Biopython code that builds the backbone (N, CA, C, O; Angstrom):
import numpy as np
from Bio.PDB.StructureBuilder import StructureBuilder

atoms = [
    (1, "MET", "N", (156.212, 156.965, 185.134)),
    (1, "MET", "CA", (156.302, 158.201, 184.495)),
    (1, "MET", "C", (157.225, 157.913, 183.240)),
    (1, "MET", "O", (157.086, 158.627, 182.247)),
    (2, "LYS", "N", (158.072, 156.992, 183.246)),
    (2, "LYS", "CA", (158.983, 156.658, 182.160)),
    (2, "LYS", "C", (158.297, 156.319, 180.807)),
    (2, "LYS", "O", (158.770, 156.652, 179.721)),
    (3, "ASN", "N", (157.051, 155.576, 180.983)),
    (3, "ASN", "CA", (156.425, 155.183, 179.682)),
    (3, "ASN", "C", (155.208, 156.118, 179.426)),
    (3, "ASN", "O", (154.287, 155.739, 178.702)),
    (4, "SER", "N", (155.205, 157.314, 180.009)),
    (4, "SER", "CA", (154.093, 158.294, 179.661)),
    (4, "SER", "C", (154.066, 158.758, 178.245)),
    (4, "SER", "O", (155.067, 158.624, 177.542)),
    (5, "ALA", "N", (153.013, 159.274, 177.811)),
    (5, "ALA", "CA", (152.875, 159.818, 176.363)),
    (5, "ALA", "C", (153.775, 161.014, 176.231)),
    (5, "ALA", "O", (154.299, 161.215, 175.135)),
    (6, "ILE", "N", (153.991, 161.760, 177.150)),
    (6, "ILE", "CA", (154.783, 163.024, 177.051)),
    (6, "ILE", "C", (156.224, 162.676, 177.069)),
    (6, "ILE", "O", (156.986, 163.378, 176.405)),
    (7, "HIS", "N", (156.746, 161.548, 177.834)),
    (7, "HIS", "CA", (158.020, 161.003, 177.825)),
    (7, "HIS", "C", (158.305, 160.426, 176.420)),
    (7, "HIS", "O", (159.354, 160.720, 175.848)),
    (8, "GLU", "N", (157.388, 159.608, 175.855)),
    (8, "GLU", "CA", (157.596, 159.134, 174.517)),
    (8, "GLU", "C", (157.577, 160.241, 173.514)),
    (8, "GLU", "O", (158.297, 160.150, 172.519)),
    (9, "ALA", "N", (156.847, 161.226, 173.690)),
    (9, "ALA", "CA", (156.815, 162.300, 172.569)),
    (9, "ALA", "C", (158.019, 163.042, 172.552)),
    (9, "ALA", "O", (158.441, 163.506, 171.493)),
    (10, "LEU", "N", (158.678, 163.214, 173.747)),
    (10, "LEU", "CA", (159.992, 163.979, 173.763)),
    (10, "LEU", "C", (161.152, 163.004, 173.660)),
    (10, "LEU", "O", (162.272, 163.486, 173.828)),
    (11, "ASN", "N", (161.053, 161.699, 173.409)),
    (11, "ASN", "CA", (162.086, 160.776, 173.433)),
    (11, "ASN", "C", (162.795, 160.883, 171.876)),
    (11, "ASN", "O", (162.154, 160.647, 170.852)),
    (12, "PRO", "N", (164.027, 161.225, 171.889)),
    (12, "PRO", "CA", (164.686, 161.411, 170.408)),
    (12, "PRO", "C", (165.129, 160.091, 169.809)),
    (12, "PRO", "O", (165.812, 160.090, 168.784)),
    (13, "LYS", "N", (164.787, 159.032, 170.376)),
    (13, "LYS", "CA", (165.151, 157.804, 169.805)),
    (13, "LYS", "C", (164.099, 157.239, 168.925)),
    (13, "LYS", "O", (164.434, 156.445, 168.045)),
    (14, "PHE", "N", (162.883, 157.570, 169.081)),
    (14, "PHE", "CA", (161.760, 157.071, 168.274)),
    (14, "PHE", "C", (161.630, 155.483, 168.300)),
    (14, "PHE", "O", (161.548, 154.752, 167.314)),
    (15, "GLU", "N", (161.629, 155.112, 169.628)),
    (15, "GLU", "CA", (161.438, 153.556, 169.733)),
    (15, "GLU", "C", (160.107, 153.173, 169.693)),
    (15, "GLU", "O", (159.899, 152.002, 169.372)),
    (16, "ARG", "N", (159.153, 153.883, 169.943)),
    (16, "ARG", "CA", (157.728, 153.599, 169.995)),
    (16, "ARG", "C", (157.062, 154.697, 169.387)),
    (16, "ARG", "O", (157.594, 155.806, 169.320)),
    (17, "PHE", "N", (155.706, 154.407, 168.852)),
    (17, "PHE", "CA", (154.899, 155.469, 168.213)),
    (17, "PHE", "C", (154.056, 156.016, 169.359)),
    (17, "PHE", "O", (153.574, 155.314, 170.248)),
    (18, "VAL", "N", (153.931, 157.290, 169.259)),
    (18, "VAL", "CA", (153.224, 158.111, 170.341)),
    (18, "VAL", "C", (151.807, 158.320, 169.923)),
    (18, "VAL", "O", (150.989, 158.616, 170.794)),
    (19, "THR", "N", (151.449, 158.201, 168.736)),
    (19, "THR", "CA", (150.080, 158.430, 168.180)),
    (19, "THR", "C", (149.101, 157.595, 168.822)),
    (19, "THR", "O", (148.098, 158.134, 169.290)),
    (20, "PRO", "N", (149.294, 156.064, 168.925)),
    (20, "PRO", "CA", (148.378, 155.355, 169.609)),
    (20, "PRO", "C", (148.010, 155.818, 170.993)),
    (20, "PRO", "O", (146.850, 155.740, 171.398)),
    (21, "ALA", "N", (148.989, 156.295, 171.713)),
    (21, "ALA", "CA", (148.822, 156.726, 172.961)),
    (21, "ALA", "C", (148.081, 157.976, 173.225)),
    (21, "ALA", "O", (147.575, 158.167, 174.330)),
    (22, "ILE", "N", (147.997, 158.774, 172.334)),
    (22, "ILE", "CA", (147.402, 160.166, 172.392)),
    (22, "ILE", "C", (146.046, 160.266, 171.677)),
    (22, "ILE", "O", (145.349, 161.273, 171.804)),
    (23, "ILE", "N", (145.681, 159.231, 170.934)),
    (23, "ILE", "CA", (144.405, 159.215, 170.097)),
    (23, "ILE", "C", (143.261, 159.679, 171.015)),
    (23, "ILE", "O", (142.583, 160.669, 170.739)),
    (24, "THR", "N", (143.079, 158.977, 172.050)),
    (24, "THR", "CA", (141.860, 159.372, 172.865)),
    (24, "THR", "C", (141.936, 160.803, 173.423)),
    (24, "THR", "O", (140.926, 161.500, 173.520)),
    (25, "HIS", "N", (143.106, 161.205, 173.771)),
    (25, "HIS", "CA", (143.347, 162.597, 174.286)),
    (25, "HIS", "C", (142.986, 163.648, 173.078)),
    (25, "HIS", "O", (142.370, 164.694, 173.281)),
    (26, "VAL", "N", (143.382, 163.287, 171.993)),
    (26, "VAL", "CA", (143.115, 164.179, 170.724)),
    (26, "VAL", "C", (141.631, 164.389, 170.496)),
    (26, "VAL", "O", (141.123, 165.490, 170.284)),
    (27, "TYR", "N", (140.938, 163.162, 170.561)),
    (27, "TYR", "CA", (139.449, 163.031, 170.404)),
    (27, "TYR", "C", (138.680, 163.899, 171.440)),
    (27, "TYR", "O", (137.730, 164.606, 171.103)),
    (28, "ARG", "N", (139.129, 163.812, 172.694)),
    (28, "ARG", "CA", (138.573, 164.616, 173.800)),
    (28, "ARG", "C", (138.824, 166.076, 173.582)),
    (28, "ARG", "O", (137.932, 166.895, 173.803)),
    (29, "LEU", "N", (139.966, 166.413, 173.172)),
    (29, "LEU", "CA", (140.302, 167.704, 172.967)),
    (29, "LEU", "C", (139.563, 168.485, 171.811)),
    (29, "LEU", "O", (139.242, 169.671, 171.883)),
    (30, "VAL", "N", (139.325, 167.593, 170.662)),
    (30, "VAL", "CA", (138.531, 168.096, 169.622)),
    (30, "VAL", "C", (137.146, 168.288, 169.929)),
    (30, "VAL", "O", (136.503, 169.200, 169.408)),
    (31, "ARG", "N", (136.625, 167.438, 170.787)),
    (31, "ARG", "CA", (135.194, 167.455, 171.168)),
    (31, "ARG", "C", (134.876, 168.724, 171.852)),
    (31, "ARG", "O", (133.909, 169.424, 171.552)),
    (32, "ILE", "N", (135.836, 169.024, 172.900)),
    (32, "ILE", "CA", (135.782, 170.251, 173.715)),
    (32, "ILE", "C", (135.889, 171.482, 172.956)),
    (32, "ILE", "O", (135.118, 172.427, 173.127)),
    (33, "MET", "N", (136.948, 171.474, 172.024)),
    (33, "MET", "CA", (137.038, 172.657, 171.127)),
    (33, "MET", "C", (135.850, 172.943, 170.265)),
    (33, "MET", "O", (135.446, 174.088, 170.062)),
    (34, "ALA", "N", (135.321, 171.900, 169.780)),
    (34, "ALA", "CA", (134.018, 172.100, 168.952)),
    (34, "ALA", "C", (132.828, 172.461, 169.690)),
    (34, "ALA", "O", (131.907, 173.067, 169.142)),
    (35, "ALA", "N", (132.802, 172.101, 170.969)),
    (35, "ALA", "CA", (131.780, 172.448, 171.815)),
    (35, "ALA", "C", (131.908, 174.032, 172.156)),
    (35, "ALA", "O", (130.939, 174.790, 172.198)),
    (36, "LEU", "N", (133.183, 174.392, 172.379)),
    (36, "LEU", "CA", (133.432, 175.824, 172.724)),
    (36, "LEU", "C", (133.076, 176.620, 171.431)),
    (36, "LEU", "O", (132.462, 177.680, 171.550)),
    (37, "GLN", "N", (133.423, 176.169, 170.239)),
    (37, "GLN", "CA", (133.053, 176.992, 169.034)),
    (37, "GLN", "C", (131.678, 177.136, 168.872)),
    (37, "GLN", "O", (131.220, 178.219, 168.509)),
    (38, "VAL", "N", (130.818, 175.984, 169.142)),
    (38, "VAL", "CA", (129.295, 175.918, 168.898)),
    (38, "VAL", "C", (128.839, 176.954, 169.992)),
    (38, "VAL", "O", (128.023, 177.817, 169.666)),
    (39, "SER", "N", (129.291, 176.908, 171.170)),
    (39, "SER", "CA", (128.862, 177.786, 172.242)),
    (39, "SER", "C", (128.986, 179.303, 171.892)),
    (39, "SER", "O", (128.075, 180.112, 172.070)),
    (40, "MET", "N", (130.299, 179.619, 171.339)),
    (40, "MET", "CA", (130.606, 180.955, 170.962)),
    (40, "MET", "C", (129.613, 181.460, 169.875)),
    (40, "MET", "O", (129.076, 182.565, 169.957)),
    (41, "PHE", "N", (129.380, 180.502, 168.752)),
    (41, "PHE", "CA", (128.536, 180.739, 167.720)),
    (41, "PHE", "C", (127.218, 181.081, 168.112)),
    (41, "PHE", "O", (126.621, 182.063, 167.670)),
    (42, "LEU", "N", (126.699, 180.175, 169.049)),
    (42, "LEU", "CA", (125.346, 180.517, 169.692)),
    (42, "LEU", "C", (125.125, 181.794, 170.447)),
    (42, "LEU", "O", (124.056, 182.405, 170.431)),
    (43, "ALA", "N", (126.295, 182.198, 171.170)),
    (43, "ALA", "CA", (126.316, 183.501, 171.827)),
    (43, "ALA", "C", (126.224, 184.588, 170.873)),
    (43, "ALA", "O", (125.477, 185.538, 171.111)),
    (44, "VAL", "N", (126.949, 184.532, 169.766)),
    (44, "VAL", "CA", (126.941, 185.516, 168.671)),
    (44, "VAL", "C", (125.511, 185.677, 168.167)),
    (44, "VAL", "O", (125.016, 186.796, 168.032)),
    (45, "ILE", "N", (124.833, 184.523, 167.883)),
    (45, "ILE", "CA", (123.539, 184.467, 167.304)),
    (45, "ILE", "C", (122.677, 185.159, 168.307)),
    (45, "ILE", "O", (121.903, 186.034, 167.919)),
    (46, "LEU", "N", (122.760, 184.810, 169.655)),
    (46, "LEU", "CA", (121.890, 185.483, 170.580)),
    (46, "LEU", "C", (122.130, 186.940, 170.682)),
    (46, "LEU", "O", (121.202, 187.720, 170.898)),
    (47, "GLY", "N", (123.417, 187.343, 170.523)),
    (47, "GLY", "CA", (123.799, 188.681, 170.569)),
    (47, "GLY", "C", (123.241, 189.705, 169.526)),
    (47, "GLY", "O", (122.978, 190.885, 169.760)),
    (48, "TYR", "N", (123.106, 189.047, 168.335)),
    (48, "TYR", "CA", (122.610, 189.697, 167.186)),
    (48, "TYR", "C", (121.348, 189.277, 166.637)),
    (48, "TYR", "O", (121.109, 189.360, 165.432)),
    (49, "ARG", "N", (120.347, 188.724, 167.679)),
    (49, "ARG", "CA", (119.274, 188.183, 167.226)),
    (49, "ARG", "C", (118.164, 189.215, 166.651)),
    (49, "ARG", "O", (117.305, 188.848, 165.850)),
    (50, "GLU", "N", (118.264, 190.502, 167.124)),
    (50, "GLU", "CA", (117.327, 191.440, 166.493)),
    (50, "GLU", "C", (117.811, 191.828, 165.115)),
    (50, "GLU", "O", (116.944, 192.136, 164.297)),
    (51, "TRP", "N", (119.028, 191.854, 164.762)),
    (51, "TRP", "CA", (119.637, 192.071, 163.576)),
    (51, "TRP", "C", (119.501, 190.870, 162.596)),
    (51, "TRP", "O", (119.286, 191.110, 161.408)),
    (52, "LEU", "N", (119.609, 189.656, 163.014)),
    (52, "LEU", "CA", (119.373, 188.482, 162.177)),
    (52, "LEU", "C", (118.092, 188.065, 161.779)),
    (52, "LEU", "O", (117.898, 187.605, 160.654)),
    (53, "GLY", "N", (117.069, 188.211, 162.743)),
    (53, "GLY", "CA", (115.791, 187.896, 162.349)),
    (53, "GLY", "C", (115.520, 186.587, 163.035)),
    (53, "GLY", "O", (116.461, 185.878, 163.391)),
    (54, "PRO", "N", (114.266, 186.238, 163.233)),
    (54, "PRO", "CA", (113.955, 184.946, 163.864)),
    (54, "PRO", "C", (114.125, 183.633, 163.106)),
    (54, "PRO", "O", (114.179, 182.541, 163.672)),
    (55, "ILE", "N", (114.210, 183.820, 161.737)),
    (55, "ILE", "CA", (114.428, 182.578, 160.997)),
    (55, "ILE", "C", (115.913, 182.181, 161.041)),
    (55, "ILE", "O", (116.200, 180.986, 161.120)),
    (56, "LEU", "N", (116.869, 183.120, 160.993)),
    (56, "LEU", "CA", (118.244, 182.838, 161.001)),
    (56, "LEU", "C", (118.748, 182.366, 162.394)),
    (56, "LEU", "O", (119.622, 181.514, 162.550)),
    (57, "VAL", "N", (118.075, 183.039, 163.414)),
    (57, "VAL", "CA", (118.259, 182.497, 164.763)),
    (57, "VAL", "C", (117.902, 180.981, 164.974)),
    (57, "VAL", "O", (118.708, 180.181, 165.450)),
    (58, "ILE", "N", (116.665, 180.663, 164.593)),
    (58, "ILE", "CA", (116.223, 179.310, 164.617)),
    (58, "ILE", "C", (117.061, 178.336, 163.807)),
    (58, "ILE", "O", (117.291, 177.175, 164.147)),
    (59, "LEU", "N", (117.495, 178.928, 162.702)),
    (59, "LEU", "CA", (118.294, 178.045, 161.725)),
    (59, "LEU", "C", (119.718, 177.749, 162.433)),
    (59, "LEU", "O", (120.300, 176.665, 162.393)),
    (60, "GLY", "N", (120.148, 178.863, 163.058)),
    (60, "GLY", "CA", (121.444, 178.715, 163.787)),
    (60, "GLY", "C", (121.401, 177.691, 164.926)),
    (60, "GLY", "O", (122.290, 176.859, 165.109)),
    (61, "PHE", "N", (120.292, 177.817, 165.680)),
    (61, "PHE", "CA", (120.062, 176.901, 166.755)),
    (61, "PHE", "C", (119.821, 175.460, 166.406)),
    (61, "PHE", "O", (120.029, 174.590, 167.252)),
    (62, "ILE", "N", (119.389, 175.163, 165.188)),
    (62, "ILE", "CA", (119.276, 173.878, 164.767)),
    (62, "ILE", "C", (120.482, 173.385, 164.020)),
    (62, "ILE", "O", (120.709, 172.177, 164.080)),
    (63, "LEU", "N", (121.384, 174.248, 163.238)),
    (63, "LEU", "CA", (122.448, 173.847, 162.628)),
    (63, "LEU", "C", (123.899, 173.681, 163.485)),
    (63, "LEU", "O", (124.834, 172.946, 163.170)),
    (64, "ALA", "N", (123.824, 174.478, 164.532)),
    (64, "ALA", "CA", (125.022, 174.474, 165.366)),
    (64, "ALA", "C", (125.264, 173.019, 166.048)),
    (64, "ALA", "O", (126.393, 172.529, 166.048)),
    (65, "PRO", "N", (124.262, 172.415, 166.574)),
    (65, "PRO", "CA", (124.546, 171.123, 167.190)),
    (65, "PRO", "C", (124.810, 170.094, 166.060)),
    (65, "PRO", "O", (125.621, 169.184, 166.233)),
    (66, "LEU", "N", (124.170, 170.230, 164.983)),
    (66, "LEU", "CA", (124.408, 169.298, 163.828)),
    (66, "LEU", "C", (125.862, 169.387, 163.308)),
    (66, "LEU", "O", (126.451, 168.370, 162.941)),
    (67, "VAL", "N", (126.425, 170.583, 163.279)),
    (67, "VAL", "CA", (127.710, 170.937, 162.804)),
    (67, "VAL", "C", (128.686, 170.216, 163.921)),
    (67, "VAL", "O", (129.607, 169.481, 163.567)),
    (68, "TRP", "N", (128.411, 170.482, 165.225)),
    (68, "TRP", "CA", (129.216, 169.896, 166.266)),
    (68, "TRP", "C", (129.323, 168.298, 166.067)),
    (68, "TRP", "O", (130.399, 167.700, 166.071)),
    (69, "LEU", "N", (128.067, 167.690, 165.895)),
    (69, "LEU", "CA", (128.054, 166.308, 165.626)),
    (69, "LEU", "C", (128.760, 165.897, 164.356)),
    (69, "LEU", "O", (129.352, 164.818, 164.393)),
    (70, "LEU", "N", (128.782, 166.534, 163.335)),
    (70, "LEU", "CA", (129.484, 166.307, 162.189)),
    (70, "LEU", "C", (130.921, 166.337, 162.304)),
    (70, "LEU", "O", (131.615, 165.508, 161.717)),
    (71, "VAL", "N", (131.433, 167.302, 163.070)),
    (71, "VAL", "CA", (132.810, 167.620, 163.250)),
    (71, "VAL", "C", (133.348, 166.369, 164.231)),
    (71, "VAL", "O", (134.440, 165.829, 164.051)),
    (72, "CYS", "N", (132.433, 166.001, 165.271)),
    (72, "CYS", "CA", (132.816, 164.822, 165.995)),
    (72, "CYS", "C", (132.932, 163.503, 165.387)),
    (72, "CYS", "O", (133.742, 162.652, 165.753)),
    (73, "LEU", "N", (132.071, 163.366, 164.424)),
    (73, "LEU", "CA", (132.080, 162.016, 163.543)),
    (73, "LEU", "C", (133.128, 162.057, 162.676)),
    (73, "LEU", "O", (133.757, 161.009, 162.529)),
    (74, "ILE", "N", (133.491, 163.109, 162.013)),
    (74, "ILE", "CA", (134.613, 162.983, 161.088)),
    (74, "ILE", "C", (135.894, 162.874, 161.718)),
    (74, "ILE", "O", (136.779, 162.197, 161.195)),
    (75, "THR", "N", (136.090, 163.566, 162.943)),
    (75, "THR", "CA", (137.278, 163.397, 163.806)),
    (75, "THR", "C", (137.360, 162.027, 164.244)),
    (75, "THR", "O", (138.436, 161.433, 164.165)),
    (76, "ARG", "N", (136.286, 161.446, 164.718)),
    (76, "ARG", "CA", (136.409, 160.012, 165.187)),
    (76, "ARG", "C", (136.702, 158.977, 164.018)),
    (76, "ARG", "O", (137.339, 157.944, 164.222)),
    (77, "ALA", "N", (136.243, 159.292, 162.909)),
    (77, "ALA", "CA", (136.514, 158.409, 161.649)),
    (77, "ALA", "C", (138.000, 158.502, 161.317)),
    (77, "ALA", "O", (138.646, 157.496, 161.024)),
    (78, "ILE", "N", (138.552, 159.766, 161.368)),
    (78, "ILE", "CA", (140.000, 159.891, 160.987)),
    (78, "ILE", "C", (140.897, 159.134, 162.157)),
    (78, "ILE", "O", (141.833, 158.397, 161.848)),
    (79, "LEU", "N", (140.546, 159.372, 163.435)),
    (79, "LEU", "CA", (141.340, 158.883, 164.436)),
    (79, "LEU", "C", (141.150, 157.332, 164.505)),
    (79, "LEU", "O", (142.086, 156.678, 164.963)),
    (80, "GLU", "N", (140.098, 156.735, 164.118)),
    (80, "GLU", "CA", (139.875, 155.331, 164.014)),
    (80, "GLU", "C", (140.756, 154.650, 162.927)),
    (80, "GLU", "O", (141.321, 153.566, 163.069)),
    (81, "PHE", "N", (140.793, 155.469, 161.780)),
    (81, "PHE", "CA", (141.674, 154.997, 160.825)),
    (81, "PHE", "C", (143.141, 154.971, 161.115)),
    (81, "PHE", "O", (143.885, 154.078, 160.708)),
    (82, "LEU", "N", (143.546, 156.055, 161.881)),
    (82, "LEU", "CA", (144.964, 156.031, 162.256)),
    (82, "LEU", "C", (145.191, 154.883, 163.319)),
    (82, "LEU", "O", (146.246, 154.250, 163.327)),
    (83, "ALA", "N", (144.203, 154.641, 164.187)),
    (83, "ALA", "CA", (144.360, 153.492, 165.105)),
    (83, "ALA", "C", (144.374, 152.186, 164.425)),
    (83, "ALA", "O", (145.103, 151.297, 164.866)),
    (84, "VAL", "N", (143.603, 151.982, 163.346)),
    (84, "VAL", "CA", (143.729, 150.848, 162.572)),
    (84, "VAL", "C", (145.078, 150.637, 161.758)),
    (84, "VAL", "O", (145.483, 149.497, 161.530)),
    (85, "VAL", "N", (145.686, 151.637, 161.375)),
    (85, "VAL", "CA", (146.847, 151.719, 160.760)),
    (85, "VAL", "C", (147.957, 151.247, 161.762)),
    (85, "VAL", "O", (148.805, 150.427, 161.409)),
    (86, "PHE", "N", (147.929, 151.728, 162.885)),
    (86, "PHE", "CA", (148.855, 151.384, 163.803)),
    (86, "PHE", "C", (148.744, 150.037, 164.298)),
    (86, "PHE", "O", (149.771, 149.436, 164.614)),
    (87, "ALA", "N", (147.470, 149.428, 164.412)),
    (87, "ALA", "CA", (147.242, 148.155, 164.814)),
    (87, "ALA", "C", (147.752, 147.161, 163.661)),
    (87, "ALA", "O", (148.286, 146.085, 163.933)),
    (88, "ILE", "N", (147.552, 147.591, 162.417)),
    (88, "ILE", "CA", (148.126, 146.773, 161.315)),
    (88, "ILE", "C", (149.575, 146.614, 161.494)),
    (88, "ILE", "O", (150.121, 145.512, 161.491)),
    (89, "HIS", "N", (150.215, 147.777, 161.657)),
    (89, "HIS", "CA", (151.615, 147.844, 161.852)),
    (89, "HIS", "C", (152.107, 146.946, 162.927)),
    (89, "HIS", "O", (153.128, 146.285, 162.739)),
    (90, "ARG", "N", (151.500, 146.887, 163.948)),
    (90, "ARG", "CA", (151.855, 146.085, 165.129)),
    (90, "ARG", "C", (151.689, 144.660, 164.941)),
    (90, "ARG", "O", (152.416, 143.856, 165.524)),
    (91, "GLU", "N", (150.739, 144.302, 164.131)),
    (91, "GLU", "CA", (150.431, 142.864, 163.761)),
    (91, "GLU", "C", (151.484, 142.445, 162.798)),
    (91, "GLU", "O", (152.034, 141.353, 162.944)),
    (92, "LEU", "N", (151.832, 143.327, 161.723)),
    (92, "LEU", "CA", (152.791, 142.954, 160.708)),
    (92, "LEU", "C", (154.143, 142.841, 161.411)),
    (92, "LEU", "O", (154.902, 141.941, 161.052)),
    (93, "ALA", "N", (154.499, 143.667, 162.365)),
    (93, "ALA", "CA", (155.775, 143.575, 163.091)),
    (93, "ALA", "C", (155.813, 142.233, 163.859)),
    (93, "ALA", "O", (156.848, 141.567, 163.873)),
    (94, "ASP", "N", (154.618, 141.807, 164.538)),
    (94, "ASP", "CA", (154.610, 140.634, 165.159)),
    (94, "ASP", "C", (154.878, 139.395, 164.278)),
    (94, "ASP", "O", (155.592, 138.452, 164.620)),
    (95, "LEU", "N", (154.206, 139.512, 163.075)),
    (95, "LEU", "CA", (154.386, 138.347, 162.115)),
    (95, "LEU", "C", (155.818, 138.358, 161.623)),
    (95, "LEU", "O", (156.293, 137.229, 161.498)),
    (96, "ALA", "N", (156.559, 139.293, 161.338)),
    (96, "ALA", "CA", (157.774, 139.482, 160.846)),
    (96, "ALA", "C", (158.823, 138.870, 161.899)),
    (96, "ALA", "O", (159.875, 138.356, 161.521)),
    (97, "HIS", "N", (158.498, 138.954, 163.082)),
    (97, "HIS", "CA", (159.465, 138.370, 164.062)),
    (97, "HIS", "C", (159.245, 136.806, 164.474)),
    (97, "HIS", "O", (160.035, 136.160, 165.163)),
    (98, "LYS", "N", (158.166, 136.377, 163.988)),
    (98, "LYS", "CA", (157.943, 134.868, 164.298)),
    (98, "LYS", "C", (158.691, 134.117, 163.229)),
    (98, "LYS", "O", (158.838, 134.546, 162.084)),
    (99, "PRO", "N", (159.187, 132.888, 163.704)),
    (99, "PRO", "CA", (160.034, 132.071, 162.883)),
    (99, "PRO", "C", (159.076, 131.436, 161.771)),
    (99, "PRO", "O", (157.887, 131.268, 162.043)),
    (100, "CYS", "N", (159.526, 131.125, 160.672)),
    (100, "CYS", "CA", (158.669, 130.609, 159.518)),
    (100, "CYS", "C", (158.202, 129.239, 159.877)),
    (100, "CYS", "O", (157.219, 128.847, 159.248)),
    (101, "GLU", "N", (158.679, 128.492, 160.703)),
    (101, "GLU", "CA", (158.184, 127.112, 161.076)),
    (101, "GLU", "C", (156.807, 127.134, 161.577)),
    (101, "GLU", "O", (156.113, 126.121, 161.486)),
    (102, "GLU", "N", (156.339, 128.271, 162.126)),
    (102, "GLU", "CA", (155.019, 128.245, 162.743)),
    (102, "GLU", "C", (153.845, 128.337, 161.556)),
    (102, "GLU", "O", (152.657, 128.120, 161.795)),
    (103, "TYR", "N", (154.318, 128.663, 160.357)),
    (103, "TYR", "CA", (153.308, 128.937, 159.311)),
    (103, "TYR", "C", (153.360, 127.643, 158.470)),
    (103, "TYR", "O", (152.388, 127.439, 157.743)),
    (104, "ARG", "N", (154.299, 126.801, 158.471)),
    (104, "ARG", "CA", (154.285, 125.626, 157.649)),
    (104, "ARG", "C", (153.356, 124.528, 158.141)),
    (104, "ARG", "O", (153.097, 124.364, 159.333)),
    (105, "ASP", "N", (152.876, 123.795, 157.162)),
    (105, "ASP", "CA", (151.971, 122.660, 157.407)),
    (105, "ASP", "C", (152.850, 121.475, 157.661)),
    (105, "ASP", "O", (153.647, 121.114, 156.796)),
    (106, "PRO", "N", (152.745, 120.866, 158.783)),
    (106, "PRO", "CA", (153.586, 119.624, 159.009)),
    (106, "PRO", "C", (153.571, 118.460, 158.031)),
    (106, "PRO", "O", (154.532, 117.704, 157.887)),
    (107, "GLY", "N", (152.441, 118.361, 157.378)),
    (107, "GLY", "CA", (152.189, 117.300, 156.494)),
    (107, "GLY", "C", (152.824, 117.644, 155.065)),
    (107, "GLY", "O", (153.179, 116.700, 154.358)),
    (108, "ASN", "N", (152.965, 118.823, 154.659)),
    (108, "ASN", "CA", (153.597, 119.169, 153.473)),
    (108, "ASN", "C", (154.862, 119.788, 153.572)),
    (108, "ASN", "O", (154.960, 120.819, 154.238)),
    (109, "PRO", "N", (155.902, 119.273, 152.968)),
    (109, "PRO", "CA", (157.296, 119.870, 153.026)),
    (109, "PRO", "C", (157.279, 121.203, 152.327)),
    (109, "PRO", "O", (156.480, 121.435, 151.419)),
    (110, "PRO", "N", (158.189, 122.103, 152.765)),
    (110, "PRO", "CA", (158.330, 123.361, 152.038)),
    (110, "PRO", "C", (158.859, 123.204, 150.513)),
    (110, "PRO", "O", (159.679, 122.356, 150.161)),
    (111, "MET", "N", (158.272, 124.133, 149.698)),
    (111, "MET", "CA", (158.732, 124.038, 148.406)),
    (111, "MET", "C", (160.203, 124.702, 148.167)),
    (111, "MET", "O", (160.495, 125.789, 148.666)),
    (112, "PRO", "N", (161.049, 123.993, 147.405)),
    (112, "PRO", "CA", (162.364, 124.619, 147.236)),
    (112, "PRO", "C", (162.272, 125.878, 146.523)),
    (112, "PRO", "O", (161.302, 126.024, 145.779)),
    (113, "PRO", "N", (163.103, 126.789, 146.625)),
    (113, "PRO", "CA", (163.181, 128.241, 146.013)),
    (113, "PRO", "C", (163.315, 127.791, 144.529)),
    (113, "PRO", "O", (163.842, 126.724, 144.211)),
    (114, "PRO", "N", (162.789, 128.703, 143.629)),
    (114, "PRO", "CA", (162.774, 128.551, 142.286)),
    (114, "PRO", "C", (164.198, 128.626, 141.638)),
    (114, "PRO", "O", (164.417, 128.044, 140.575)),
    (115, "TRP", "N", (165.072, 129.277, 142.222)),
    (115, "TRP", "CA", (166.514, 129.535, 141.641)),
    (115, "TRP", "C", (167.401, 128.234, 141.945)),
    (115, "TRP", "O", (168.522, 128.089, 141.458)),
    (116, "SER", "N", (166.855, 127.397, 142.709)),
    (116, "SER", "CA", (167.944, 126.071, 143.054)),
    (116, "SER", "C", (167.600, 125.024, 142.098)),
    (116, "SER", "O", (168.212, 123.955, 142.105)),
]
sb = StructureBuilder()
sb.init_structure("model")
sb.init_model(0)
sb.init_chain("A")
sb.init_seg("    ")
for serial, (resi, resn, name, xyz) in enumerate(atoms, 1):
    if name == "N":
        sb.init_residue(resn, " ", resi, " ")
    sb.init_atom(name, np.array(xyz, "f"), 0.0, 1.0, " ", f" {name:<3s}", serial, name[0])
structure = sb.get_structure()
């Protein structure tokens, strides 16, 4: 329980990022909410089908799933971008904590600093 996303979200010390842990939950929630909105939209279309006419009803039934798919794709792209940003941050933090000797070529001595 100590390392859960809820515990980290409520931690006032900001020792870890919460976003990588909740990205999958956010994506699931957005998909569910978009599906509910499409369902309500289709219910309204069915409720007013006599007033809308057959062309708009058919158009609504064609466009509603496409809008849902578009919302899911855009949300996925944004969340993947966030995941990549946090992965880059993690990799840069790992590189910053490694000693410099790991990056030097043993055959070439390091260059002296330009100010010496």
